[in-house]
N, C-alpha and C positions, 0 to 999 in steps of 0.2 A: 588926448586919448592914448593910453598905453598901446604899443604896437601889437600886444597879444590879446587885446580885449575888443570884441566887436560890439559890445552892448551899447556904449554911448552913441555910436554911429547908427545902430538900429533904432534907438529911441529918437534920435534926431530926425531920421528919415520918416519915421512913423508918426511923429508928433502931429496931432490934429487931423490925421487923415481918416477918410471914410471910404470904403469900397462897396458900392452898390452891388457889385458882382457877388460879394460874400455876405449880403444882408441877412441871409437865413442860415449862415454857416457857423458852426462851432467846431474849431479844429486847432491843431497845434503843428507848427512847422519848425523842426530843429535844424540848425546849422551846425555841422561838425567839421573841425579842421584837424584831421588826423589825431595826433596825440594831444593836441591842445584842448582847451575847454570847448564846451558846447553852449549854444545860445538858442533860446526858443522864442518864437513869435506865437503868441496865443491870439486866436481870432474869435471874436464873439459878436455875432450880428453886425458884421461889416466893420467893426473897429478892432484895432490890434494893439497889443502891448508886447514888450520884449523883456526877457529876464535871462539870467544865467542858468545853465544846467539844462537837462533834458528829462522829459517825462519817460516812464517805462515804455510806453507805446505811442510815440508821436504819430499823428496822421501822415506826416511826410517828413522824410529825413534828406537833407541836402548835404553832401560831403564834398569838400574841396580844400586845397591849401588856403591858409588864412589870407594870403595876398589876393587870391582869386575871389574869396568871399567878400573881402573888403572892397575890391573894385566893383563887384556886382551890386552890393548894397549901396555903395556911394554913387552908382549910376555911371561909373567910368567904363564899365564893360557890360555887354549884354549877357544875361544868364543863359539865353538860348545859344549864343555864340560859344560860351564856355562849355555848355553841354555838348554841342556838336564837335567841339575841339577835343573832347575827352578830358577836359580839365575839371569838370564838375559832374557829379552823379546824383541821381534822384531815385529814391525808393519810396513806395507808398503811393499817395494820391498825386499823380503827375499833373492833373488839371489844376490842383490847388497850387502847386509850385508855379505854374504859369500865371494863374490868377493873382498870385501875390504881387506880381509886377504892378498891378493896379494900385497897390498901397504905397508905392514909391513914387516920389515926385520927380520924374525925369525931366530933363530940359525940353522945353517946348520946341517943336520943329526938328527934333533929332531923328532924321530919317533912317539912321543906321540901326535903331533899336526896334525891338518887337514889342508892341503894346498889347494890352488885354482890353477887350471891349465886350459889351453885351447889348443885344437888341431883341425886341419881340418881333418875330417873323412868322407869319401865318399862325399866330396865337401861341407860338412856342418861344420861350425865353432861350435865346441862342447865344452861346459863348463863342467868341472868335478872337483870333489874333490879327493884328494889323501892323504893317511895316511899309516903309517907302514914302515918297513924296505924296502928300494928300491931294495935290492937284494933278497927279499923273493918271493915265488911264488905268482902270482897275483890272486886276487879275485875281480871280477867286479860286482857291485851292480846296478841293473836296476829297476827304479821306475815305477809306474803305470800311467794310463791315468789321465790327468789334475793335476797331482802332480809334484813334482820336486825331485832332488836328496836329498833334505832335508828330504823326507819321509823315506830314508834309514839310516839316521843318528844314530838311536838307535843301529844299528849293528856294526858301525864303531869302537867304542872303544874296543869291545871284539875281533873282527876279526883282527884289525890292530896290536894286540900284537904279532901275529904270521905270518901275511901275508901282502903283499903290496895290499892295498885296493884302488880301484878306483870306483868312483860313478858318471857317466855322467848324464847330463840332456838329455832326449829324444829330438829329433828334434822338434822345436816349443814349447818347455817347458823350464821354468826356464831361464837360461842364454844361452841356445843353440839357434842357428839360425833357423828361420822358413823358409822353402822353399816350393814353390808351387809343390805339388806332391800328389799322392794318397798314404796315409800312411797305406798301407796294411802290413800284416805280412812280406812279402818278402822284401818290401822296408825297414822296420825297422830292419829286420834281417841282410840285407846287410850293413846297416849303422853300426850296432853293430860289425859285423865282421871287417869292415874297421877301427873302433875304436880300436879293439883288435890288429890289425896289426900295427897301428900307435903307440900304447902305451905299448904293452907287447912283451917281447922277448921270451916268452914261452907260451904254452897253459894255458888258464885261467879257473878258476872255475867261473861260472856265477850264481849269486843269483838274481832272478827276482820276483817282486811282480805284480800280475794282468797283465796288458798289458806288463809290463817288463818281466814277466814270459813267455808270448807268444813270445815276441821278442827273449828272450834267447833260447827258444825251436827252433825257426826258425834258429837261428845261429848254434845251435847244429846239426840240421838236414842237413843244407847246407854246413857247414864248420867244420866237426867233428874234424879235426886235430888241429883246433885253440881252441877247448873247452875241458878242462880236465874233467869237471863234471858240473852238474846242480843242483841247489837248487831252486825249484819252489814254491813260496809262493802264494797260491790261484791263479794259472795262468789262464788267460782269454782264455781258450781253446774254440774250435769251438762248437757252439750250435749244439746238435744232434736233438733237438726238437724245438718247438716254432718258426719255420721258416716260418710261414704263410705270414709274411710281407716282405719276401725277394724280391719278384718281385716289390713291391712298393718302397722299400728302394733303389733298384738298380736305379730307375728312379730319385731319389733325388740326385742332383749333390752336390759335396762338396762345390761348390761356393755359395750355399744357406747361408752358414755361413758368407759370406762377408757382408750380411745385418747387420746393427748395431742392437744389442739388449742388454738388461740389465738383468742380473740375480739378482733377489732380494737377498740381503745378508742373510736374514732370511731363505730363501729357500735353499741357498747353504750350510748354516750351518746345517740345518736340514738333508740335504742329506749326508753331511760328517759325522755327528754324527751317522747316520743310518748304517754306515759301520762297527760299532763296536758292539760287543755283550754287552759291558758295557761302554757306552760313558764316564762315570765318571772316568774311568781309566786315561784319558788324562786331563791335566790341561787346563783351558780355554785359557791360553796364547798360547798354541800350536794350538788350533782351530783358534784363531784370526790370527796367522801368516799364516796358511795354506789357510784360506779364503782370506786374503789380496792378497796372491800370485795368487790364482785362479782368483779373480776379476781383477787383473792387467793383466793377460794373456788374458782373454776373451775380454778385452777392446781393444786389439790390433788385427787388422784384420788378419795379417799373422799367428799369433799364434792361433787365433780362428779357422781359416781355417784348420790348422794342427790338432788341437784337435778334431774338428768335423769329419775330414776325418778319423782319427784313430778310433773314436767311431763308425762311420758308417761301417768301414771295420771289426771291431770286430764282428758285427752282420752278415756281409756278408761272413765271413771266411768259405770257403767250408769245410764241414765235411767229405765228401766221394768222391771217384773218384781218378783219377791219381794225381790231385793236392790237394786232400782233406786231411785235418789235420789228421783225425783218421786212414786213410789208409796209411799215411806216417809215423805215430808215431812209429810203430814197427821197422822201420829202424833206429831209433835213436841209435847212437853208444856210445856217452859219458854216463857214469853212471849218474843216476838221482835220486834225493830225492824230492818227492812231499809232501808239507804240506798244508792241507786244514783246514778251519774253520767250526766247526759244526753248527755255527750260521751265516754263510756267506750268505747275501741276494743277492749277485751278481753272485758268482760262487758256486753253491751248492756242498757240500761235496760228493754228490752222484757221481760226476765225478770220484772219486777215483777208483770205481770198474771198470770203462772202461779203466782207465790208467793201472790198475793192469793186465787186460786182454791183453792189447797191449804191455806192458813192464813187462813181468814176472821177468826179471832181475833187475827191478827198485824197489824202495821202496816208499810206499805211506802211510802217517800217517794223521789221522784226529785229530786236536787239539780241546779239549773240551773247552766250554765257550769262543769261539773265533770267531770273525767276519772275515772281508776281509783283514785286515792289521795286521797280527800276529807280525810283527816286532815292532809294537807300543803297542799292547795289551799284548803280552807275549814276551818282548824283550830278557829276560834271557834264556827262554826255546828255543826260535827260534835260538838264537846265539849258544846255547849248541848243538842243533841238527845239525846245519850247521857245527860247528867245528868238531863234531864227524864224520860227513860224509866226510868232506874234509880230515881229518887226515887218514881216511881209504882208500883214493884213492891211487892206485899204477898203474903202467903201465899194470900189469898183470890183473887188474880188468876190463880193458876196453874191452868190447865185440869186437870180430873180425868183 
């Protein structure tokens, strides 16, 4: 193969492959190597073919130096690792770029790679990432509202050295199916428990950010035997105050999101950057990929309905009473570590004192100079604290 042509390698890697994940997909993914030529993988109902050149508007565009693209396609380097290192950028459908891994025949038992999987959990076709030794204890990463499992990627390299790591897309997010339903905490918690029972043969540690943290907490409250422990990163717990609009919000149906609307890209970018204490910590390429994925999801009616329903139910989450979050929280059995950001504009770190009152056996830490997404702003510290917590878990530490 000429050293400037990726086509023979793409065709060799794709020969005879079939990806169930993409069985209903028609898409094009273009690889571009700077000033060099471009190559396109066309996907049609789970099968893929490769050709030179690029269509005017590919579904996804991957850019990297030719050496990086060659190593990723050949299976010598993880595309996720190259993305995290800043050596590879993705524009367009980020979930598709991750799912394409399923078309490449990686070496069996390669624990350093991140694989793509799909499973039906609670009646929802759920796309997830998997890495680490298959026989190791499971750790499940759950992302936040309007994000995808890609927002948990910074934790995967460190955690997968010791554990089997799974990162599903929430219903209606990323590559997971969107179903018509009220996406309240109970619904999402039941889905997560179903996912655990389909994929894990032993209790799992759940690591959840924002809405993913609230979803993980609901799973821990309702199915404690399936949850070994919880690491909650700025979890979207129930509002204790500022509930004056609850009666009005109750009257707003989820179906209002069925109306077509456009989110200006500049506004979405400003909102995303506002989640971080120091937005400059993240490269522009990561913002571009995240906003592309957000714009893609809100453009699709079923996904837009799912995300709006989840957002609405975050605000409506009952704080007190028989079904209230704060009155139920003291009954949480799995050990829990809560991490908060001192500069979080969505979930104030002040919630930590209420958690400490409700869970005197738990642990609650406030990270300095940190916004709402600690796994991106402080990935090493977040992974270190998670690993320390997980390593300390034993059966005797679980409250009766």
